[in-house]
N, CA, C and O atoms as CSV, one atom per row, in Angstrom:
chain,resi,resn,atom,element,x,y,z
A,1,MET,N,N,-101.962,61.435,-80.113
A,1,MET,CA,C,-102.321,60.380,-81.008
A,1,MET,C,C,-103.427,61.109,-81.883
A,1,MET,O,O,-104.118,62.051,-81.494
A,2,ASP,N,N,-103.475,60.457,-83.239
A,2,ASP,CA,C,-104.615,61.267,-84.328
A,2,ASP,C,C,-105.578,60.039,-84.360
A,2,ASP,O,O,-105.263,58.868,-84.570
A,3,ILE,N,N,-106.732,60.515,-84.126
A,3,ILE,CA,C,-107.988,59.628,-84.566
A,3,ILE,C,C,-109.019,60.172,-85.542
A,3,ILE,O,O,-109.442,61.327,-85.581
A,4,SER,N,N,-109.354,59.141,-86.329
A,4,SER,CA,C,-110.018,59.546,-87.378
A,4,SER,C,C,-111.488,58.354,-87.282
A,4,SER,O,O,-111.373,57.129,-87.252
A,5,ILE,N,N,-112.585,58.997,-87.253
A,5,ILE,CA,C,-113.593,58.085,-87.236
A,5,ILE,C,C,-114.667,58.410,-88.182
A,5,ILE,O,O,-115.426,59.372,-88.062
A,6,VAL,N,N,-114.686,57.348,-89.352
A,6,VAL,CA,C,-115.569,57.693,-90.669
A,6,VAL,C,C,-116.946,56.544,-90.574
A,6,VAL,O,O,-116.905,55.453,-90.005
A,7,THR,N,N,-117.965,57.052,-91.193
A,7,THR,CA,C,-119.016,56.378,-91.343
A,7,THR,C,C,-119.417,56.273,-92.680
A,7,THR,O,O,-118.754,57.055,-93.362
A,8,PRO,N,N,-120.306,55.571,-93.405
A,8,PRO,CA,C,-120.803,55.747,-94.601
A,8,PRO,C,C,-121.307,57.119,-95.112
A,8,PRO,O,O,-121.357,57.437,-96.300
A,9,ASP,N,N,-121.674,57.888,-94.068
A,9,ASP,CA,C,-122.057,59.170,-94.300
A,9,ASP,C,C,-121.040,60.377,-94.224
A,9,ASP,O,O,-121.315,61.574,-94.305
A,10,GLY,N,N,-119.717,59.748,-94.037
A,10,GLY,CA,C,-118.568,60.667,-93.987
A,10,GLY,C,C,-117.687,60.628,-92.896
A,10,GLY,O,O,-117.702,59.674,-92.118
A,11,GLU,N,N,-116.871,61.641,-92.761
A,11,GLU,CA,C,-115.803,61.612,-91.469
A,11,GLU,C,C,-116.776,62.302,-90.176
A,11,GLU,O,O,-117.405,63.354,-90.288
A,12,LEU,N,N,-116.736,61.589,-89.158
A,12,LEU,CA,C,-117.409,62.140,-87.898
A,12,LEU,C,C,-116.397,62.898,-87.051
A,12,LEU,O,O,-116.664,63.910,-86.402
A,13,TYR,N,N,-115.293,62.349,-87.118
A,13,TYR,CA,C,-114.470,63.053,-85.907
A,13,TYR,C,C,-112.801,62.743,-86.608
A,13,TYR,O,O,-112.379,61.739,-87.181
A,14,ASN,N,N,-112.167,63.955,-86.307
A,14,ASN,CA,C,-110.921,63.860,-86.849
A,14,ASN,C,C,-109.899,64.732,-85.979
A,14,ASN,O,O,-109.640,65.852,-86.419
A,15,GLU,N,N,-109.415,64.404,-85.022
A,15,GLU,CA,C,-108.600,65.214,-83.957
A,15,GLU,C,C,-107.472,64.533,-83.256
A,15,GLU,O,O,-107.328,63.311,-83.302
A,16,ILE,N,N,-106.621,65.386,-82.562
A,16,ILE,CA,C,-105.483,64.758,-81.787
A,16,ILE,C,C,-106.068,64.433,-80.297
A,16,ILE,O,O,-106.748,65.247,-79.673
A,17,VAL,N,N,-105.742,63.235,-79.844
A,17,VAL,CA,C,-106.287,62.842,-78.542
A,17,VAL,C,C,-105.102,62.558,-77.730
A,17,VAL,O,O,-103.987,62.399,-78.226
A,18,ASN,N,N,-105.387,62.488,-76.311
A,18,ASN,CA,C,-104.605,61.917,-75.311
A,18,ASN,C,C,-104.540,60.459,-75.107
A,18,ASN,O,O,-103.527,59.778,-74.949
A,19,SER,N,N,-105.766,60.082,-75.135
A,19,SER,CA,C,-105.866,58.571,-75.014
A,19,SER,C,C,-107.439,58.196,-75.325
A,19,SER,O,O,-108.360,59.009,-75.244
A,20,ILE,N,N,-107.565,56.903,-75.673
A,20,ILE,CA,C,-109.013,56.567,-75.915
A,20,ILE,C,C,-109.164,55.259,-75.127
A,20,ILE,O,O,-108.269,54.425,-74.988
A,21,ILE,N,N,-110.298,55.188,-74.671
A,21,ILE,CA,C,-110.929,53.870,-73.985
A,21,ILE,C,C,-111.934,53.153,-74.927
A,21,ILE,O,O,-112.906,53.806,-75.308
A,22,VAL,N,N,-111.784,51.856,-75.340
A,22,VAL,CA,C,-112.758,51.337,-76.104
A,22,VAL,C,C,-113.549,50.229,-75.374
A,22,VAL,O,O,-112.939,49.360,-74.752
A,23,SER,N,N,-114.751,50.243,-75.434
A,23,SER,CA,C,-115.566,49.198,-74.777
A,23,SER,C,C,-116.477,48.493,-76.063
A,23,SER,O,O,-116.957,49.169,-76.973
A,24,SER,N,N,-116.585,47.352,-75.978
A,24,SER,CA,C,-117.099,46.735,-76.898
A,24,SER,C,C,-117.898,45.472,-76.451
A,24,SER,O,O,-117.272,44.985,-75.510
A,25,SER,N,N,-118.817,44.860,-76.672
A,25,SER,CA,C,-119.472,43.777,-76.064
A,25,SER,C,C,-118.913,42.624,-76.483
A,25,SER,O,O,-119.067,41.627,-75.777
A,26,ASN,N,N,-118.131,42.534,-77.750
A,26,ASN,CA,C,-117.319,41.355,-77.986
A,26,ASN,C,C,-115.847,41.379,-77.538
A,26,ASN,O,O,-115.226,40.318,-77.477
A,27,ASN,N,N,-115.290,42.500,-77.236
A,27,ASN,CA,C,-113.834,42.299,-76.861
A,27,ASN,C,C,-113.638,43.132,-75.561
A,27,ASN,O,O,-112.494,43.419,-75.211
A,28,GLY,N,N,-114.718,43.529,-74.832
A,28,GLY,CA,C,-114.584,43.966,-73.545
A,28,GLY,C,C,-113.949,45.329,-73.579
A,28,GLY,O,O,-114.054,45.985,-74.615
A,29,ASP,N,N,-113.207,45.887,-72.399
A,29,ASP,CA,C,-112.815,47.353,-72.495
A,29,ASP,C,C,-111.309,47.281,-72.631
A,29,ASP,O,O,-110.684,46.351,-72.122
A,30,TYR,N,N,-110.678,48.316,-73.359
A,30,TYR,CA,C,-109.277,48.406,-73.373
A,30,TYR,C,C,-108.882,49.752,-73.625
A,30,TYR,O,O,-109.695,50.463,-74.216
A,31,GLU,N,N,-107.673,50.283,-73.251
A,31,GLU,CA,C,-107.363,51.568,-73.540
A,31,GLU,C,C,-105.974,51.730,-74.479
A,31,GLU,O,O,-105.026,50.946,-74.446
A,32,ILE,N,N,-106.052,52.646,-75.123
A,32,ILE,CA,C,-104.790,52.952,-76.133
A,32,ILE,C,C,-104.141,54.311,-75.640
A,32,ILE,O,O,-104.794,55.349,-75.531
A,33,LEU,N,N,-102.876,54.209,-75.370
A,33,LEU,CA,C,-102.184,55.269,-75.087
A,33,LEU,C,C,-100.954,55.696,-76.102
A,33,LEU,O,O,-100.712,54.902,-77.010
A,34,PRO,N,N,-100.337,56.632,-76.029
A,34,PRO,CA,C,-99.513,56.863,-77.065
A,34,PRO,C,C,-98.657,55.752,-77.070
A,34,PRO,O,O,-98.552,55.038,-76.072
A,35,ASN,N,N,-97.882,55.494,-78.362
A,35,ASN,CA,C,-96.973,54.582,-78.586
A,35,ASN,C,C,-97.471,53.039,-78.117
A,35,ASN,O,O,-96.687,52.168,-77.738
A,36,HIS,N,N,-98.859,52.886,-78.215
A,36,HIS,CA,C,-99.387,51.510,-77.944
A,36,HIS,C,C,-98.842,50.631,-79.017
A,36,HIS,O,O,-98.534,51.165,-80.082
A,37,VAL,N,N,-98.676,49.259,-78.854
A,37,VAL,CA,C,-98.450,48.343,-79.926
A,37,VAL,C,C,-99.668,48.526,-80.954
A,37,VAL,O,O,-100.801,48.909,-80.663
A,38,PRO,N,N,-99.180,48.164,-82.240
A,38,PRO,CA,C,-100.306,48.126,-83.163
A,38,PRO,C,C,-101.472,47.039,-82.921
A,38,PRO,O,O,-101.177,45.927,-82.482
A,39,ILE,N,N,-102.632,47.346,-83.180
A,39,ILE,CA,C,-103.764,46.535,-82.731
A,39,ILE,C,C,-104.812,46.816,-84.068
A,39,ILE,O,O,-104.763,47.858,-84.723
A,40,VAL,N,N,-105.639,45.843,-84.311
A,40,VAL,CA,C,-106.842,45.814,-85.031
A,40,VAL,C,C,-107.827,45.066,-84.160
A,40,VAL,O,O,-107.563,44.043,-83.528
A,41,SER,N,N,-109.151,45.774,-84.204
A,41,SER,CA,C,-110.083,45.140,-83.351
A,41,SER,C,C,-111.431,45.605,-83.964
A,41,SER,O,O,-111.605,46.601,-84.666
A,42,THR,N,N,-112.335,44.708,-83.570
A,42,THR,CA,C,-113.721,44.964,-83.948
A,42,THR,C,C,-114.501,45.695,-82.849
A,42,THR,O,O,-114.051,45.592,-81.708
A,43,ILE,N,N,-115.498,46.345,-83.024
A,43,ILE,CA,C,-116.413,47.050,-82.383
A,43,ILE,C,C,-118.027,46.541,-82.703
A,43,ILE,O,O,-118.585,47.098,-83.648
A,44,ASP,N,N,-118.617,45.728,-82.106
A,44,ASP,CA,C,-119.860,45.368,-82.596
A,44,ASP,C,C,-120.733,46.561,-82.201
A,44,ASP,O,O,-120.984,47.461,-83.002
A,45,THR,N,N,-121.180,46.542,-80.971
A,45,THR,CA,C,-121.935,47.654,-80.179
A,45,THR,C,C,-121.045,48.065,-79.104
A,45,THR,O,O,-120.575,47.243,-78.316
A,46,GLY,N,N,-120.809,49.256,-79.048
A,46,GLY,CA,C,-119.870,49.854,-77.963
A,46,GLY,C,C,-119.680,51.382,-78.079
A,46,GLY,O,O,-120.292,52.112,-78.858
A,47,TYR,N,N,-118.747,51.751,-77.194
A,47,TYR,CA,C,-118.500,53.025,-77.376
A,47,TYR,C,C,-116.805,53.406,-77.290
A,47,TYR,O,O,-116.043,52.544,-76.852
A,48,ILE,N,N,-116.350,54.548,-77.667
A,48,ILE,CA,C,-115.016,54.968,-77.599
A,48,ILE,C,C,-114.960,56.401,-76.746
A,48,ILE,O,O,-115.518,57.452,-77.060
A,49,LYS,N,N,-114.225,56.173,-75.715
A,49,LYS,CA,C,-113.975,57.470,-74.830
A,49,LYS,C,C,-113.150,58.279,-75.189
A,49,LYS,O,O,-112.028,57.854,-74.916
A,50,LEU,N,N,-113.119,59.442,-75.767
A,50,LEU,CA,C,-111.868,60.180,-76.231
A,50,LEU,C,C,-111.617,61.165,-75.241
A,50,LEU,O,O,-112.531,61.931,-74.933
A,51,THR,N,N,-110.321,61.264,-74.610
A,51,THR,CA,C,-109.841,62.217,-73.755
A,51,THR,C,C,-108.713,63.347,-74.650
A,51,THR,O,O,-107.725,63.012,-75.303
A,52,GLN,N,N,-109.120,64.421,-74.475
A,52,GLN,CA,C,-108.313,65.524,-75.312
A,52,GLN,C,C,-108.206,66.561,-74.326
A,52,GLN,O,O,-109.186,67.210,-73.960
A,53,GLU,N,N,-107.024,66.738,-73.877
A,53,GLU,CA,C,-106.829,67.489,-72.697
A,53,GLU,C,C,-107.639,67.608,-71.543
A,53,GLU,O,O,-107.464,66.753,-70.675
A,54,ASN,N,N,-108.537,68.536,-71.336
A,54,ASN,CA,C,-109.418,68.395,-70.240
A,54,ASN,C,C,-111.000,67.904,-70.662
A,54,ASN,O,O,-111.846,67.603,-69.820
A,55,LEU,N,N,-111.239,67.885,-72.221
A,55,LEU,CA,C,-112.194,67.215,-72.657
A,55,LEU,C,C,-112.470,65.864,-72.750
A,55,LEU,O,O,-111.533,65.100,-72.979
A,56,VAL,N,N,-113.772,65.365,-72.590
A,56,VAL,CA,C,-114.101,64.053,-72.755
A,56,VAL,C,C,-115.276,63.761,-73.642
A,56,VAL,O,O,-116.397,64.137,-73.298
A,57,TYR,N,N,-115.108,63.199,-74.612
A,57,TYR,CA,C,-116.193,62.868,-75.499
A,57,TYR,C,C,-116.472,61.408,-75.662
A,57,TYR,O,O,-115.586,60.616,-75.340
A,58,PHE,N,N,-117.582,60.982,-76.116
A,58,PHE,CA,C,-118.019,59.533,-76.309
A,58,PHE,C,C,-118.652,59.497,-77.549
A,58,PHE,O,O,-119.561,60.274,-77.841
A,59,VAL,N,N,-118.108,58.416,-78.482
A,59,VAL,CA,C,-118.566,57.983,-79.627
A,59,VAL,C,C,-118.936,56.645,-79.689
A,59,VAL,O,O,-118.156,55.693,-79.672
A,60,VAL,N,N,-120.430,56.589,-79.779
A,60,VAL,CA,C,-121.013,55.299,-79.832
A,60,VAL,C,C,-120.944,54.674,-81.193
A,60,VAL,O,O,-121.190,55.318,-82.212
A,61,VAL,N,N,-120.626,53.480,-81.192
A,61,VAL,CA,C,-120.135,52.851,-82.571
A,61,VAL,C,C,-120.960,51.606,-82.682
A,61,VAL,O,O,-121.060,50.920,-81.664
A,62,ILE,N,N,-121.588,51.202,-83.821
A,62,ILE,CA,C,-122.109,50.146,-84.180
A,62,ILE,C,C,-121.464,49.640,-85.479
A,62,ILE,O,O,-121.406,50.268,-86.536
A,63,ASN,N,N,-120.952,48.309,-85.218
A,63,ASN,CA,C,-120.383,47.525,-86.284
A,63,ASN,C,C,-119.130,48.404,-86.772
A,63,ASN,O,O,-119.217,49.157,-87.742
A,64,GLY,N,N,-118.144,48.270,-86.139
A,64,GLY,CA,C,-116.795,49.127,-86.442
A,64,GLY,C,C,-115.873,48.273,-86.434
A,64,GLY,O,O,-115.994,47.112,-86.044
A,65,LEU,N,N,-114.656,48.900,-86.962
A,65,LEU,CA,C,-113.265,48.240,-87.208
A,65,LEU,C,C,-112.401,49.324,-86.761
A,65,LEU,O,O,-112.441,50.460,-87.232
A,66,LEU,N,N,-111.531,48.893,-85.733
A,66,LEU,CA,C,-110.547,49.952,-85.189
A,66,LEU,C,C,-109.121,49.451,-85.410
A,66,LEU,O,O,-108.816,48.322,-85.027
A,67,GLU,N,N,-108.164,50.313,-86.064
A,67,GLU,CA,C,-106.931,49.997,-86.347
A,67,GLU,C,C,-105.873,51.101,-85.677
A,67,GLU,O,O,-105.829,52.272,-86.052
A,68,ASN,N,N,-105.110,50.598,-84.726
A,68,ASN,CA,C,-104.012,51.739,-84.320
A,68,ASN,C,C,-102.771,51.284,-84.750
A,68,ASN,O,O,-102.490,50.091,-84.632
A,69,HIS,N,N,-101.815,52.261,-85.346
A,69,HIS,CA,C,-100.310,51.789,-85.876
A,69,HIS,C,C,-99.762,53.103,-85.789
A,69,HIS,O,O,-100.432,54.020,-86.263
A,70,ASP,N,N,-98.616,53.361,-85.244
A,70,ASP,CA,C,-97.872,54.468,-85.151
A,70,ASP,C,C,-98.631,55.912,-84.710
A,70,ASP,O,O,-98.577,56.976,-85.326
A,71,ASN,N,N,-99.383,55.615,-83.409
A,71,ASN,CA,C,-100.113,56.563,-82.999
A,71,ASN,C,C,-101.050,57.309,-83.896
A,71,ASN,O,O,-101.310,58.511,-83.837
A,72,LYS,N,N,-101.529,56.407,-84.751
A,72,LYS,CA,C,-102.677,56.603,-85.748
A,72,LYS,C,C,-103.768,55.907,-85.598
A,72,LYS,O,O,-103.695,54.718,-85.912
A,73,ILE,N,N,-104.791,56.323,-85.196
A,73,ILE,CA,C,-106.070,55.486,-84.956
A,73,ILE,C,C,-107.273,55.687,-85.763
A,73,ILE,O,O,-107.960,56.704,-85.669
A,74,ARG,N,N,-107.554,54.615,-86.639
A,74,ARG,CA,C,-108.631,54.684,-87.585
A,74,ARG,C,C,-109.711,53.915,-87.135
A,74,ARG,O,O,-109.559,52.810,-86.614
A,75,VAL,N,N,-110.967,54.539,-87.344
A,75,VAL,CA,C,-112.293,53.747,-87.042
A,75,VAL,C,C,-113.115,53.873,-88.205
A,75,VAL,O,O,-113.357,54.952,-88.746
A,76,ILE,N,N,-113.518,52.823,-88.565
A,76,ILE,CA,C,-114.454,52.553,-89.565
A,76,ILE,C,C,-115.832,52.137,-89.110
A,76,ILE,O,O,-115.885,51.063,-88.511
A,77,ALA,N,N,-117.042,52.854,-89.306
A,77,ALA,CA,C,-118.010,52.174,-88.490
A,77,ALA,C,C,-119.385,52.099,-89.433
A,77,ALA,O,O,-119.561,52.915,-90.338
A,78,GLN,N,N,-120.239,51.155,-89.166
A,78,GLN,CA,C,-121.492,51.344,-89.802
A,78,GLN,C,C,-122.217,52.457,-89.495
A,78,GLN,O,O,-122.868,53.020,-90.375
A,79,ASP,N,N,-122.194,52.938,-88.138
A,79,ASP,CA,C,-122.853,53.825,-87.639
A,79,ASP,C,C,-122.176,54.228,-86.365
A,79,ASP,O,O,-121.620,53.435,-85.605
A,80,ALA,N,N,-122.280,55.748,-86.161
A,80,ALA,CA,C,-121.452,56.300,-85.013
A,80,ALA,C,C,-122.095,57.539,-84.673
A,80,ALA,O,O,-122.605,58.237,-85.550
A,81,TYR,N,N,-122.106,57.897,-83.316
A,81,TYR,CA,C,-122.453,59.273,-83.183
A,81,TYR,C,C,-121.948,59.674,-81.977
A,81,TYR,O,O,-121.900,58.881,-81.038
A,82,ILE,N,N,-121.498,61.006,-81.863
A,82,ILE,CA,C,-120.723,61.610,-80.811
A,82,ILE,C,C,-121.531,62.448,-79.712
A,82,ILE,O,O,-122.475,63.173,-80.024
A,83,GLY,N,N,-121.116,62.300,-78.512
A,83,GLY,CA,C,-121.771,63.190,-77.487
A,83,GLY,C,C,-120.905,63.468,-76.327
A,83,GLY,O,O,-119.787,62.958,-76.245
A,84,LYS,N,N,-121.398,64.291,-75.392
A,84,LYS,CA,C,-120.712,64.651,-74.168
A,84,LYS,C,C,-120.569,63.489,-73.166
A,84,LYS,O,O,-119.606,63.336,-72.415
A,85,SER,N,N,-121.871,62.527,-73.268
A,85,SER,CA,C,-121.779,61.290,-72.110
A,85,SER,C,C,-122.106,60.163,-73.252
A,85,SER,O,O,-122.589,60.399,-74.360
A,86,LYS,N,N,-121.766,59.004,-72.778
A,86,LYS,CA,C,-122.227,57.797,-73.428
A,86,LYS,C,C,-123.619,57.536,-73.496
A,86,LYS,O,O,-123.976,56.791,-74.408
A,87,ASP,N,N,-124.424,57.956,-72.782
A,87,ASP,CA,C,-125.957,57.730,-72.681
A,87,ASP,C,C,-126.528,58.681,-73.543
A,87,ASP,O,O,-127.438,58.308,-74.283
A,88,ALA,N,N,-126.155,59.823,-73.570
A,88,ALA,CA,C,-126.607,60.865,-74.584
A,88,ALA,C,C,-126.313,60.460,-76.029
A,88,ALA,O,O,-127.143,60.548,-76.934
A,89,ALA,N,N,-125.019,59.993,-76.178
A,89,ALA,CA,C,-124.574,59.649,-77.631
A,89,ALA,C,C,-125.439,58.362,-78.005
A,89,ALA,O,O,-125.970,58.267,-79.112
A,90,MET,N,N,-125.553,57.378,-77.029
A,90,MET,CA,C,-126.536,56.312,-77.502
A,90,MET,C,C,-127.686,56.581,-77.684
A,90,MET,O,O,-128.229,56.050,-78.653
A,91,LYS,N,N,-128.435,57.458,-76.864
A,91,LYS,CA,C,-129.818,57.719,-77.270
A,91,LYS,C,C,-129.981,58.632,-78.375
A,91,LYS,O,O,-131.144,58.838,-78.725
A,92,ASN,N,N,-129.207,59.126,-78.895
A,92,ASN,CA,C,-129.151,60.026,-80.147
A,92,ASN,C,C,-128.964,59.216,-81.523
A,92,ASN,O,O,-129.444,59.392,-82.643
A,93,LEU,N,N,-128.137,58.322,-81.036
A,93,LEU,CA,C,-127.822,57.328,-82.219
A,93,LEU,C,C,-128.938,56.443,-82.459
A,93,LEU,O,O,-129.182,56.255,-83.651
A,94,PHE,N,N,-129.756,55.789,-81.532
A,94,PHE,CA,C,-130.787,55.063,-81.637
A,94,PHE,C,C,-131.947,55.838,-82.250
A,94,PHE,O,O,-132.733,55.313,-83.040
A,95,GLN,N,N,-132.024,57.116,-81.853
A,95,GLN,CA,C,-133.195,57.901,-82.274
A,95,GLN,C,C,-133.037,58.085,-83.848
A,95,GLN,O,O,-133.981,57.870,-84.608
A,96,ILE,N,N,-131.724,58.517,-84.305
A,96,ILE,CA,C,-131.442,58.483,-85.703
A,96,ILE,C,C,-131.764,57.247,-86.421
A,96,ILE,O,O,-132.324,57.297,-87.516
A,97,ARG,N,N,-131.478,56.270,-85.929
A,97,ARG,CA,C,-131.606,54.793,-86.454
A,97,ARG,C,C,-133.191,54.674,-86.678
A,97,ARG,O,O,-133.691,54.439,-87.778
A,98,GLU,N,N,-133.874,54.855,-85.562
A,98,GLU,CA,C,-135.306,54.633,-85.622
A,98,GLU,C,C,-135.974,55.680,-86.507
A,98,GLU,O,O,-137.069,55.435,-87.013
A,99,ASP,N,N,-135.335,56.864,-86.715
A,99,ASP,CA,C,-135.910,57.700,-87.700
A,99,ASP,C,C,-135.690,57.146,-89.157
A,99,ASP,O,O,-136.583,57.221,-90.001
A,100,ARG,N,N,-134.535,56.622,-89.397
A,100,ARG,CA,C,-134.301,55.949,-90.907
A,100,ARG,C,C,-135.143,54.817,-90.975
A,100,ARG,O,O,-135.709,54.698,-92.061
A,101,VAL,N,N,-135.421,53.845,-90.028
A,101,VAL,CA,C,-136.196,52.929,-90.167
A,101,VAL,C,C,-137.681,53.331,-90.620
A,101,VAL,O,O,-138.332,52.675,-91.433
A,102,LYS,N,N,-138.126,54.495,-89.988
A,102,LYS,CA,C,-139.382,54.994,-90.126
A,102,LYS,C,C,-139.483,55.494,-91.630
A,102,LYS,O,O,-140.516,55.353,-92.284
A,103,GLU,N,N,-138.368,56.070,-92.113
A,103,GLU,CA,C,-138.305,56.654,-93.487
A,103,GLU,C,C,-138.202,55.604,-94.546
A,103,GLU,O,O,-138.707,55.707,-95.664
A,104,ASN,N,N,-137.565,54.668,-94.145
A,104,ASN,CA,C,-137.476,53.452,-95.119
A,104,ASN,C,C,-138.873,52.644,-95.384
A,104,ASN,O,O,-139.170,52.116,-96.456
A,105,LYS,N,N,-139.675,52.650,-94.193
A,105,LYS,CA,C,-140.869,51.994,-94.355
A,105,LYS,C,C,-141.765,52.756,-94.901
A,105,LYS,O,O,-142.644,52.157,-95.521
A,106,GLU,N,N,-141.835,54.180,-94.859
A,106,GLU,CA,C,-142.644,55.076,-95.688
A,106,GLU,C,C,-142.260,54.908,-97.242
A,106,GLU,O,O,-143.089,54.655,-98.116
A,107,ARG,N,N,-140.890,55.085,-97.457
A,107,ARG,CA,C,-140.386,54.816,-98.825
A,107,ARG,C,C,-140.865,53.542,-99.477
A,107,ARG,O,O,-141.005,53.592,-100.699
A,108,ASN,N,N,-141.111,52.526,-98.924
A,108,ASN,CA,C,-141.432,51.166,-99.393
A,108,ASN,C,C,-142.799,51.079,-99.653
A,108,ASN,O,O,-143.303,50.382,-100.534
A,109,ILE,N,N,-143.492,51.928,-98.728
A,109,ILE,CA,C,-145.021,51.916,-99.034
A,109,ILE,C,C,-145.252,52.738,-100.394
A,109,ILE,O,O,-145.880,52.246,-101.331
A,110,GLU,N,N,-144.696,54.031,-100.432
A,110,GLU,CA,C,-144.881,54.643,-101.656
A,110,GLU,C,C,-144.349,53.942,-102.845
A,110,GLU,O,O,-144.870,54.159,-103.939
A,111,LEU,N,N,-143.418,53.172,-102.736
A,111,LEU,CA,C,-142.869,52.259,-103.907
A,111,LEU,C,C,-143.726,51.170,-104.156
A,111,LEU,O,O,-143.810,50.736,-105.305
A,112,ALA,N,N,-144.443,50.616,-103.140
A,112,ALA,CA,C,-145.464,49.610,-103.452
A,112,ALA,C,C,-146.687,50.112,-104.099
A,112,ALA,O,O,-147.370,49.406,-104.840
A,113,LYS,N,N,-146.985,51.450,-103.788
A,113,LYS,CA,C,-148.207,52.159,-104.380
A,113,LYS,C,C,-147.953,52.733,-105.727
A,113,LYS,O,O,-148.909,52.883,-106.487
A,114,ALA,N,N,-146.697,53.084,-106.109
A,114,ALA,CA,C,-146.225,53.183,-107.564
A,114,ALA,C,C,-146.174,52.054,-108.299
A,114,ALA,O,O,-146.542,52.104,-109.473
A,115,GLU,N,N,-145.706,50.836,-107.730
A,115,GLU,CA,C,-145.606,49.640,-108.454
A,115,GLU,C,C,-146.980,49.416,-108.813
A,115,GLU,O,O,-147.294,49.227,-109.988
A,116,LYS,N,N,-147.835,49.424,-107.860
A,116,LYS,CA,C,-149.332,48.739,-108.349
A,116,LYS,C,C,-150.016,49.756,-109.164
A,116,LYS,O,O,-150.796,49.338,-110.019
A,117,GLU,N,N,-149.853,50.982,-109.041
A,117,GLU,CA,C,-150.527,51.897,-110.131
A,117,GLU,C,C,-149.634,51.435,-111.455
A,117,GLU,O,O,-150.346,51.182,-112.427
A,118,LEU,N,N,-148.415,51.302,-111.642
A,118,LEU,CA,C,-147.962,50.956,-112.819
A,118,LEU,C,C,-148.467,49.529,-113.464
A,118,LEU,O,O,-148.619,49.306,-114.665
A,119,GLN,N,N,-148.638,48.831,-112.630
A,119,GLN,CA,C,-149.326,47.590,-113.067
A,119,GLN,C,C,-150.773,47.647,-113.698
A,119,GLN,O,O,-151.127,47.026,-114.700
A,120,LYS,N,N,-151.486,48.431,-112.999
A,120,LYS,CA,C,-152.831,48.843,-113.272
A,120,LYS,C,C,-152.660,49.484,-114.659
A,120,LYS,O,O,-153.291,49.087,-115.639
A,121,GLN,N,N,-151.812,50.451,-114.692
A,121,GLN,CA,C,-151.874,51.079,-116.211
A,121,GLN,C,C,-151.456,50.222,-117.257
A,121,GLN,O,O,-152.073,50.206,-118.322
A,122,ILE,N,N,-150.399,49.458,-117.041
A,122,ILE,CA,C,-149.884,48.365,-118.105
A,122,ILE,C,C,-151.069,47.515,-118.538
A,122,ILE,O,O,-151.314,47.246,-119.714
A,123,LYS,N,N,-151.838,47.086,-117.412
A,123,LYS,CA,C,-153.028,46.211,-117.848
A,123,LYS,C,C,-154.095,46.958,-118.735
A,123,LYS,O,O,-154.571,46.481,-119.766
A,124,GLN,N,N,-154.415,48.207,-118.199
A,124,GLN,CA,C,-155.375,48.976,-119.111
A,124,GLN,C,C,-155.028,49.309,-120.497
A,124,GLN,O,O,-155.867,49.298,-121.397
A,125,THR,N,N,-153.915,49.574,-120.653
A,125,THR,CA,C,-153.282,49.989,-121.893
A,125,THR,C,C,-152.983,48.623,-122.871
A,125,THR,O,O,-152.793,48.768,-124.078
A,126,GLY,N,N,-152.964,47.526,-122.340
A,126,GLY,CA,C,-152.427,46.241,-122.957
A,126,GLY,C,C,-151.089,46.394,-123.540
A,126,GLY,O,O,-150.841,45.874,-124.628
A,127,ALA,N,N,-150.175,47.096,-122.873
A,127,ALA,CA,C,-149.004,47.182,-123.137
A,127,ALA,C,C,-148.235,45.845,-122.836
A,127,ALA,O,O,-148.528,45.162,-121.855
A,128,GLY,N,N,-147.202,45.486,-123.749
A,128,GLY,CA,C,-146.682,44.031,-123.376
A,128,GLY,C,C,-147.211,42.864,-123.985
A,128,GLY,O,O,-146.693,41.751,-123.889
A,129,GLN,N,N,-148.306,43.141,-124.648
A,129,GLN,CA,C,-149.302,41.873,-125.234
A,129,GLN,C,C,-148.996,42.042,-126.751
A,129,GLN,O,O,-148.899,43.157,-127.265
A,130,LEU,N,N,-148.849,40.867,-127.448
A,130,LEU,CA,C,-148.723,40.796,-128.824
A,130,LEU,C,C,-149.949,40.446,-129.589
A,130,LEU,O,O,-149.909,40.366,-130.816
């Protein structure tokens, strides 16, 4: 089966796998094997266990949509991270998300400072007054 996992940052994974197990808090757990019936499912917060020959990978997914049709599985996720274990993938994903929140807060502070400075300069120059 061909599986492709994409996020807003681009394609995270695109390989041939033997099977997948999907675990989602809103749909429970289910397995997709070759020639599975077509399915469309959401993944709020969960993971996909990918089996490829003797290798096993886990992709933690947040807010995703999975479609399976003709042995082609497509996953579109708001956020995802791949790892050798579910716990490692989840830990790394939440660390990345925490870093993004911190960066956004810092950007918002800088924007607020810039806006305050701009308002001060507008007031000093009398710009915008008739």
